[in-house]
C-alpha positions as CSV (number, residue, x, y, z in Angstrom):
1,X,4.5,75.3,-56.1
2,X,4.6,74.4,-52.5
3,X,7.5,75.8,-50.5
4,X,9.6,74.2,-47.9
5,X,9.0,76.2,-44.2
6,X,11.3,74.0,-42.0
7,X,14.1,71.0,-42.5
8,X,15.2,68.9,-39.8
9,X,16.9,65.7,-40.6
10,X,16.0,63.3,-37.8
11,X,19.1,61.0,-38.2
12,X,21.1,60.9,-41.5
13,X,19.1,58.5,-43.0
14,X,15.5,60.7,-42.1
15,X,14.2,64.0,-43.1
16,X,11.1,65.9,-41.4
17,X,9.6,69.0,-43.6
18,X,7.2,71.3,-43.5
19,X,5.5,72.4,-46.4
20,X,3.5,75.2,-47.1
21,X,0.2,73.7,-48.0
22,X,-3.0,75.6,-46.5
23,X,-5.7,73.7,-48.5
24,X,-4.3,70.4,-47.8
25,X,-3.5,71.6,-44.3
26,X,-7.1,72.4,-43.4
27,X,-8.7,69.3,-44.7
28,X,-5.8,66.2,-43.7
29,X,-7.1,63.7,-41.0
30,X,-5.1,61.1,-39.7
31,X,-4.2,58.3,-42.1
32,X,-4.1,60.3,-45.3
33,X,-1.5,60.9,-47.4
34,X,0.0,63.4,-49.9
35,X,1.5,62.3,-53.6
36,X,5.0,64.4,-54.4
37,X,6.6,65.6,-57.4
38,X,9.6,66.7,-56.3
39,X,10.8,68.4,-60.0
40,X,9.2,68.8,-63.4
41,X,11.2,65.6,-64.8
42,X,10.7,63.6,-61.3
43,X,8.6,60.5,-60.6
44,X,5.3,60.9,-58.4
45,X,5.8,59.3,-54.9
46,X,3.7,58.9,-51.6
47,X,4.1,60.0,-48.4
48,X,2.1,59.7,-45.4
49,X,1.0,63.2,-43.6
50,X,2.3,63.3,-40.0
51,X,1.4,66.4,-38.9
52,X,-0.7,69.3,-39.5
53,X,-1.1,73.4,-39.3
54,X,-4.0,74.6,-40.6
55,X,-3.2,78.1,-39.0
56,X,0.6,78.3,-40.8
57,X,-1.2,76.4,-43.6
58,X,1.6,73.9,-43.1
59,X,2.0,69.9,-43.2
60,X,4.8,68.2,-42.0
61,X,6.1,65.0,-43.9
62,X,9.0,62.7,-42.6
63,X,10.6,60.7,-45.1
64,X,13.9,58.4,-45.4
65,X,16.5,59.0,-47.9
66,X,16.3,55.9,-49.8
67,X,15.6,56.5,-53.8
68,X,15.6,58.9,-56.6
69,X,12.6,60.8,-55.7
70,X,13.6,61.2,-52.0
71,X,17.4,62.0,-53.0
72,X,15.8,64.4,-55.3
73,X,13.8,65.7,-52.2
74,X,17.0,65.8,-49.5
75,X,18.3,67.8,-51.5
76,X,15.9,71.0,-51.4
77,X,16.1,73.4,-48.7
78,X,14.4,75.7,-46.9
79,X,12.5,78.5,-49.0
80,X,12.7,76.0,-52.7
81,X,9.4,74.3,-53.4
82,X,8.1,71.2,-54.4
83,X,6.8,71.1,-57.6
84,X,3.4,69.1,-56.8
85,X,2.1,67.9,-53.7
86,X,-1.7,66.5,-54.2
87,X,-3.9,65.4,-51.7
88,X,-5.3,64.8,-49.0
89,X,-5.5,61.1,-50.4
90,X,-7.0,57.9,-49.3
91,X,-8.7,57.0,-46.3
92,X,-8.6,58.8,-43.4
93,X,-8.6,56.4,-40.5
94,X,-11.4,54.8,-38.8
95,X,-10.8,57.1,-35.0
96,X,-13.6,56.4,-32.5
97,X,-13.1,55.1,-28.9
98,X,-12.6,51.6,-28.9
99,X,-10.5,50.9,-24.8
100,X,-6.9,50.1,-25.3
101,X,-5.2,50.5,-29.0
102,X,-1.7,48.7,-29.3
103,X,0.3,50.7,-31.6
104,X,2.8,49.2,-33.4
105,X,5.5,50.8,-35.0
106,X,8.5,50.1,-37.1
107,X,11.6,52.4,-38.9
108,X,10.2,55.3,-40.6
109,X,6.6,53.5,-40.1
110,X,6.4,55.2,-37.0
111,X,6.6,58.9,-38.6
112,X,2.8,57.0,-40.1
113,X,1.9,55.4,-36.6
114,X,2.3,58.9,-35.1
115,X,-0.8,60.8,-36.4
116,X,-2.8,57.8,-35.8
117,X,-1.8,57.2,-32.4
118,X,-2.5,60.9,-31.4
119,X,-5.7,60.6,-33.1
120,X,-6.6,57.4,-30.7
121,X,-5.9,59.1,-27.8
122,X,-7.4,62.4,-28.2
123,X,-10.5,60.0,-28.9
124,X,-10.3,59.0,-25.4
125,X,-8.5,55.2,-26.1
126,X,-5.6,54.0,-23.9
127,X,-2.8,53.9,-26.5
128,X,0.0,51.4,-25.4
129,X,2.7,51.8,-28.1
130,X,5.5,49.5,-29.2
131,X,8.6,51.1,-31.3
132,X,11.4,49.2,-33.1
133,X,14.3,49.6,-34.8
134,X,18.0,48.6,-36.2
135,X,19.5,51.0,-33.4
136,X,18.4,53.8,-31.4
137,X,19.8,56.2,-34.2
138,X,17.0,55.1,-36.0
139,X,14.7,55.0,-33.8
140,X,12.5,57.8,-33.7
141,X,9.8,60.5,-32.7
142,X,10.3,58.8,-29.3
143,X,9.2,61.9,-27.2
144,X,6.4,62.6,-29.7
145,X,5.3,59.0,-29.0
146,X,5.6,59.2,-25.6
147,X,3.5,62.2,-25.1
148,X,0.8,60.8,-26.6
149,X,0.9,56.7,-25.0
150,X,0.0,55.5,-21.7
151,X,2.7,53.3,-22.0
152,X,5.4,53.0,-24.2
153,X,7.9,49.7,-25.1
154,X,11.2,50.4,-26.9
155,X,13.1,47.5,-28.5
156,X,16.2,47.6,-31.3
157,X,17.6,44.9,-33.2
158,X,21.2,45.9,-31.5
159,X,20.1,46.6,-27.9
160,X,21.6,50.1,-28.2
161,X,17.9,51.4,-26.8
162,X,15.2,49.4,-24.5
163,X,14.8,46.0,-25.6
164,X,17.6,43.8,-27.4
165,X,14.1,42.4,-29.1
166,X,11.9,42.5,-32.3
167,X,8.1,44.5,-31.9
168,X,6.9,41.0,-31.7
169,X,8.3,40.3,-28.7
170,X,6.4,42.8,-26.5
171,X,3.9,42.3,-28.6
172,X,3.6,38.8,-27.9
173,X,4.1,39.3,-24.4
174,X,1.1,42.4,-24.1
175,X,-1.4,40.2,-25.8
176,X,-0.7,37.1,-24.0
177,X,-0.9,39.2,-20.5
178,X,-4.6,39.2,-19.9
179,X,-4.4,42.9,-20.2
180,X,-7.2,44.1,-22.6
181,X,-6.8,44.7,-26.2
182,X,-9.4,46.2,-28.5
183,X,-7.6,47.2,-31.3
184,X,-4.0,46.5,-33.0
185,X,-3.0,49.3,-35.5
186,X,0.8,48.4,-37.0
187,X,2.7,50.1,-39.3
188,X,6.3,49.6,-40.7
189,X,7.9,46.7,-43.4
190,X,5.8,44.7,-44.9
191,X,7.3,41.4,-43.5
192,X,7.3,43.4,-39.5
193,X,3.7,44.0,-40.4
194,X,3.1,39.8,-41.0
195,X,4.9,39.0,-38.3
196,X,2.7,41.0,-35.6
197,X,-0.3,39.8,-37.8
198,X,0.5,36.4,-37.0
199,X,0.7,37.0,-33.7
200,X,-3.1,39.0,-33.6
201,X,-4.7,36.7,-35.5
202,X,-4.9,33.4,-33.8
203,X,-6.5,35.4,-31.1
204,X,-8.5,37.4,-33.8
205,X,-7.8,40.9,-32.3
206,X,-8.9,43.5,-34.6
207,X,-5.5,44.6,-36.8
208,X,-5.2,47.4,-38.9
209,X,-2.3,47.8,-41.3
210,X,-1.3,50.6,-42.9
211,X,-0.1,49.4,-46.7
212,X,2.6,51.1,-48.6
213,X,3.1,49.1,-52.0
214,X,4.2,50.8,-55.6
215,X,2.1,53.5,-55.9
216,X,2.3,56.2,-58.8
217,X,-1.0,58.1,-59.7
218,X,-2.9,58.1,-56.0
219,X,-6.4,57.9,-58.3
220,X,-6.6,54.3,-58.5
221,X,-6.1,54.9,-62.5
222,X,-2.3,52.9,-62.7
223,X,-3.3,49.9,-60.7
224,X,0.6,49.9,-59.7
225,X,-0.8,49.9,-55.7
226,X,-3.3,46.5,-56.1
227,X,-3.1,44.5,-53.5
228,X,-5.4,41.0,-52.2
229,X,-7.6,41.6,-48.9
230,X,-10.2,39.1,-48.2
231,X,-9.4,37.6,-52.0
232,X,-10.2,40.3,-53.2
233,X,-8.2,42.8,-55.2
234,X,-8.0,46.0,-53.6
235,X,-6.1,49.8,-54.5
236,X,-3.9,51.2,-51.6
237,X,-4.3,54.6,-52.9
238,X,-8.2,54.7,-52.6
239,X,-9.3,51.5,-50.9
240,X,-6.7,52.1,-48.3
241,X,-4.1,52.7,-47.2
242,X,-5.7,50.8,-44.3
243,X,-6.9,47.4,-44.5
244,X,-7.7,44.7,-42.0
245,X,-4.6,43.1,-41.5
246,X,-5.8,39.6,-40.7
247,X,-6.9,39.5,-44.7
248,X,-4.0,40.9,-46.4
249,X,-1.9,38.9,-48.7
250,X,2.0,39.8,-47.5
251,X,3.6,37.7,-49.5
252,X,2.0,39.1,-52.8
253,X,2.5,42.7,-51.1
254,X,6.5,41.3,-50.5
255,X,7.0,40.2,-53.9
256,X,5.3,43.5,-55.4
257,X,7.3,45.5,-53.5
258,X,10.8,43.6,-54.7
259,X,9.6,44.1,-58.9
260,X,11.7,47.5,-59.3
261,X,14.6,47.3,-56.9
262,X,17.1,47.3,-59.4
263,X,15.5,50.2,-61.4
264,X,15.6,51.9,-58.0
265,X,19.1,51.4,-57.0
266,X,20.4,52.4,-60.5
267,X,17.7,55.6,-59.9
268,X,19.2,56.6,-57.0
269,X,22.9,56.3,-57.5
270,X,22.5,58.2,-60.4
271,X,20.7,61.3,-58.1
272,X,23.6,60.8,-55.7
273,X,26.2,61.2,-58.5
274,X,24.5,64.2,-59.9
275,X,23.4,66.1,-56.7
276,X,22.6,69.1,-58.4
277,X,20.3,67.3,-60.9
278,X,17.5,70.3,-61.3
279,X,14.4,70.3,-63.8
């Protein structure tokens, strides 16, 4: 059992929690994730480790309340415990000094981007961050990203904060400006990552993406998280979650992500109707 030490709503849809998991906190590296099972009867699902405090023995997780599993997780309060937390899983980010790194994050993907950008900055890189969301209320971790970035561009779909634009616009302007771009890291919805790769690929700029396909066991056995990269089948849980974005088949990824939309909607509605459901 893994006790929730702290809980905070970043906006009505997104929650940040600190979970007591001392072994994971000591071993975790940027880019890795955990697989959770909230209750005895819950499904398993992955969340990226946003931060860790080895001394306190806690890890930080950020999630958007969208489906049954996250509804169940949001129903737990400080002092209550998550049934299972497995990790750290996945390959950590290849952190090294490359020069200038452009970090692009969309929506809750900014939570996944933060530990990667932070590690890149600590490795001596110049970090330029481009962050986007539908509205200003959904734009998370702005202060945290500013603290570890040399430059930050904010965009919102409705213009309520920063530029009224998609993240691809400032990304395109930056890569066309002639300023050095040694690597681009993109985390967010698959359609956003695909659009960003469309900007970097013609210029052959190394582009890393963190993929979020359907994932169950986190060991490569179930095959649910398979993706095609460079014409080869890979599994996000054991081969990723980060891949060469220039080689990813995003159309296949998005198709697979839509497989269980009806079931997920039904399951989420059940949990909202039955908020006191326990194992």
